N, C-alpha and C positions, 0 to 999 in steps of 0.2 A: 583677199588676194593671193593668201598662201595656198589655196588649193588649185587657183588657175596656173600658180608658179610651179607647183608640185606636178601638174600634168604635163605642162611645158617640158619640163626637165625629164620626165618620164619618156615623152615622145622623143626628146633628142637622143636619149638611150637606145630606143626602139630603132630610129633612124642609123645610129651608130651600128648596132647589129645587123642592119639590111646592108649597110655599104660593107662592113667587114667580111659578111658572107658572099657578096657579090664580087668583093675583091679578091677574095680566096678562091672562088670558083673560076674568075676570069684570069688570074695570075697577075692582079693589076695590085702590086704591093702598096702602091699610093693610096689606092682606095680603100684598101684592107686597112692601112695606118690611120687614115682620116676616119674609118668606122671606130677603131679603137680609141681614138682621141676623142670624139664625139661622145661615146660611151663614159669615158672617163669624166668628162666636163660634165655631162648630165648629172652623173652621180653626186659629184663633188657639190654642185649646185643643189641638188634635192637634200643631200646631208647638211648644206649650209642653211637650207631654207627650213627645216626639221629643228635645227639649233635655234635659229630665230625665232619660229613658232614656241617651242617650249620656254625660251628667255621671256618671251611677252606673258606666257601664260604664267610664269613664276612671278612677274612682276604684278601682274593682275591678282594672284593670289595673296601678296603681301599688302597692296592695295585696299583688298575686301578685309583682311583681317584688321587693318587700322580702322577702317570705316566702321566694322562690327564692333569694336572695341569702344566706340562711342566716343573716344577722345577725352574721357574724363576717368574718374575714379569711383563713380557710383553715385552721383547726383547729391540729393538732401541729407544722405547719411554721413557725409563729410563735414556736415556744418557745425 
């Protein structure tokens, strides 16, 4: 789901740039400002998704390390 969300947030930024450019070209301050807001929103969401993905990766790394340790201290040598 992370890749789809990232593309969606980048599309929001692209749409924002288009709105801002159109607003600037036509003298429509409301459209220009809405475009800037869309860009900021998209960037914030994309950054949040990146943090979420990195945190999930870190959790998986820790889980893998615990699974890799075998949960014990070496088997028959401890007896």
